[in-house]
C-alpha positions in Angstrom: -228.6 68.4 -64.2 -226.6 70.6 -61.6 -229.0 68.9 -59.2 -228.3 65.9 -60.0 -224.8 65.5 -59.9 -225.0 67.8 -56.3 -226.9 64.8 -55.3 -225.1 61.8 -57.1 -221.8 63.9 -54.7 -223.5 63.5 -51.9 -224.7 59.9 -52.5 -220.9 59.3 -53.2 -219.8 60.6 -49.7 -222.4 59.3 -47.7 -221.5 55.6 -49.2 -217.6 56.6 -48.9 -218.3 57.8 -44.9 -220.5 54.6 -44.4 -217.4 52.6 -45.5 -215.2 54.1 -43.4 -215.8 53.1 -39.7 -213.6 54.3 -36.3 -211.8 51.4 -33.9 -210.4 52.3 -31.0 -207.3 50.0 -30.0 -204.5 50.3 -27.8 -200.7 48.5 -27.1 -199.0 48.7 -23.4 -199.2 51.9 -23.4 -201.1 53.8 -25.9 -204.3 54.0 -26.9 -205.7 55.2 -30.2 -207.8 55.8 -32.8 -207.9 54.2 -36.6 -210.3 55.2 -39.0 -210.9 51.7 -41.1 -212.5 50.7 -45.1 -215.5 48.4 -43.7 -215.3 46.5 -47.7 -211.8 45.2 -45.8 -211.9 44.2 -42.4 -214.9 43.9 -39.6 -214.2 44.5 -35.9 -214.6 41.8 -35.1 -211.3 40.9 -37.1 -209.9 43.6 -36.0 -210.6 43.1 -32.6 -209.2 39.1 -32.6 -205.8 40.8 -35.0 -205.1 43.0 -31.7 -205.9 40.2 -29.4 -202.9 38.6 -31.1 -200.0 41.0 -30.3 -201.3 41.1 -26.1 -199.7 38.7 -24.5 -203.1 38.8 -21.7 -205.3 37.4 -24.4 -203.6 34.2 -23.0 -202.7 34.2 -19.6 -200.7 31.3 -17.6 -202.5 30.7 -14.9 -200.9 27.5 -13.6 -197.1 28.4 -11.8 -195.2 24.7 -12.9 -191.7 25.5 -10.3 -193.2 27.5 -7.0 -191.8 28.1 -5.0 -192.6 26.6 -1.6 -192.3 22.5 -1.3 -195.8 22.8 -0.2 -197.5 23.6 -3.0 -195.5 20.8 -5.2 -197.9 18.4 -4.3 -201.1 21.0 -5.5 -199.8 20.7 -9.3 -201.8 18.5 -11.5 -200.7 17.5 -15.2 -204.4 16.8 -16.0 -205.8 21.1 -14.7 -202.8 21.7 -17.1 -203.8 19.7 -20.1 -206.5 21.5 -19.9 -205.6 25.1 -20.0 -203.1 24.1 -22.6 -206.3 23.1 -24.8 -207.9 26.1 -24.4 -205.8 28.3 -24.6 -204.6 26.9 -27.9 -208.3 26.6 -29.6 -208.7 29.9 -28.3 -205.7 31.0 -30.3 -206.7 28.7 -33.8 -210.2 30.3 -33.5 -209.4 33.7 -34.1 -210.6 35.7 -36.3 -207.9 37.5 -37.5 -207.0 39.8 -41.1 -205.8 37.8 -43.6 -202.5 38.6 -44.3 -199.5 36.6 -44.2 -197.4 38.7 -41.6 -200.2 37.6 -39.6 -201.2 34.5 -40.2 -197.4 33.8 -38.9 -197.7 35.6 -36.0 -200.3 33.2 -35.0 -198.5 30.2 -35.8 -195.0 31.3 -34.0 -197.9 32.3 -31.3 -198.8 28.1 -31.3 -194.7 27.2 -31.3 -194.9 29.0 -28.1 -197.4 27.7 -26.1 -196.7 24.8 -27.1 -193.3 24.6 -25.9 -194.7 26.4 -22.4 -197.0 23.8 -22.3 -193.6 21.3 -22.5 -191.5 22.8 -20.5 -195.2 23.1 -17.7 -195.2 19.0 -18.1 -192.4 18.3 -18.4 -191.4 20.2 -14.5 -194.4 19.2 -12.5 -193.3 15.5 -13.7 -190.2 16.2 -13.0 -190.5 16.4 -9.1 -190.8 13.2 -8.4 -188.6 12.0 -11.3 -186.1 14.5 -12.2 -184.8 12.3 -15.4 -188.6 13.6 -17.8 -186.6 16.9 -17.4 -184.6 15.0 -20.6 -188.0 15.3 -22.9 -187.6 19.3 -23.1 -186.7 19.1 -26.6 -185.7 23.5 -27.2 -183.3 23.0 -23.8 -180.0 20.9 -24.0 -178.6 22.9 -21.9 -180.0 23.2 -19.3 -180.7 19.4 -19.2 -177.1 19.3 -19.2 -176.7 21.4 -16.8 -179.6 20.0 -13.9 -181.1 16.7 -14.8 -178.5 14.9 -13.2 -177.5 16.6 -9.6 -182.2 17.0 -9.2 -182.1 13.0 -10.5 -178.9 12.2 -7.5 -179.9 14.0 -5.1 -177.5 14.8 -2.3 -174.2 16.3 -2.4 -174.8 17.1 -6.0 -178.5 18.4 -6.0 -176.7 20.7 -2.7 -173.8 21.5 -4.9 -175.7 23.1 -8.0 -178.3 24.9 -5.5 -175.0 27.4 -4.2 -174.6 27.8 -7.8 -178.3 29.4 -8.8 -178.0 31.3 -4.9 -173.6 32.1 -5.7 -175.9 34.1 -9.3 -179.4 34.6 -7.8 -176.8 37.0 -5.7 -174.7 38.9 -7.9 -178.4 39.9 -9.3 -179.8 41.0 -6.0 -179.8 44.3 -4.7 -179.1 42.9 -1.4 -177.2 39.8 -1.5 -175.5 39.4 1.8 -178.8 38.7 2.5 -180.2 36.4 0.1 -176.9 34.9 1.5 -177.2 35.0 4.7 -180.7 33.4 4.0 -179.3 30.1 2.3 -176.5 29.6 4.8 -179.8 29.0 7.2 -181.6 27.3 4.6 -178.5 24.9 4.1 -178.8 24.3 7.6 -181.8 23.0 8.6 -183.5 19.7 8.1 -185.6 20.4 5.0 -181.4 21.5 3.5 -182.9 19.8 0.6 -187.0 20.1 0.5 -185.4 23.7 0.2 -182.1 23.1 -2.4 -185.3 20.7 -4.5 -187.0 24.0 -5.0 -185.2 26.5 -6.0 -183.3 25.4 -8.7 -186.0 23.5 -10.2 -187.9 27.4 -10.0 -184.2 29.6 -9.7 -182.0 27.0 -12.3 -183.7 24.4 -13.9 -186.9 27.3 -15.5 -185.3 29.9 -15.4 -183.4 28.0 -17.7 -184.8 26.7 -20.6 -187.9 29.2 -19.5 -185.8 32.6 -21.3 -184.8 29.3 -24.4 -188.3 29.6 -25.7 -188.9 31.0 -29.0 -191.4 33.6 -28.5 -192.8 36.0 -30.5 -191.8 38.9 -28.8 -192.0 42.6 -31.8 -194.4 44.9 -29.9 -193.0 47.6 -32.0 -193.1 45.3 -35.1 -196.9 44.1 -34.3 -197.9 47.6 -33.4 -196.8 49.2 -37.4 -197.8 46.4 -39.4 -201.2 47.3 -37.8 -201.4 50.3 -38.8 -201.2 49.7 -42.2 -203.9 48.6 -42.0 -206.3 51.3 -41.4 -206.5 54.5 -43.6 -205.6 57.0 -40.7 -204.8 56.5 -37.1 -204.3 59.3 -34.1 -203.3 58.9 -30.4 -205.8 59.2 -28.0 -203.6 59.3 -24.9 -200.2 58.0 -23.8 -199.0 56.8 -21.0 -196.7 59.1 -18.9 -192.6 57.7 -19.3 
């Protein structure tokens, strides 16, 4: 009888051990090893859930506001459309842990992708037709400030260009150098090309991009993810 009970206990321990598995995952600064109940989640689900808070999983390879005038003609809306479709489909296909918190994170990321796409598309089209900037639905203040001078060109464009450059100077470690470079560009035959590039990139894009409703809760995501495990230990972290 005693041998039978010992066998039962050993079997229970073996089954419990088999149901508990290890999973390694990381954040921007740390690597963790966690133990999880394999009856509740699969390794694939955990891997896909981690991707929800890894920004580099959905990289944006298209810079819609280049820093050189010659790069504007390389912009292609068709290429942008294809990349957006791939990124959205990849996010929708993630087999994440089936909890409300993580599905909410997915929906927020989808909204962010939609806004990034809308801004990128409108910006690309805006070089040839600045009126298209008004199509952005979440950045009214940016539209009011930059759409009109970009459309009018001439002195209106140069005036807002100077404002943009003065703002850059305020946050730069070498403001005098920035100012000198601006004055040189202003006196150049290509001044309107320089103005278009700088106003679109450092004025319009920076303004609208800052208003995108981004999913940026790394600490909260990490805390919620750790709740999925029976225990978690820190393997290593980068030096502060």
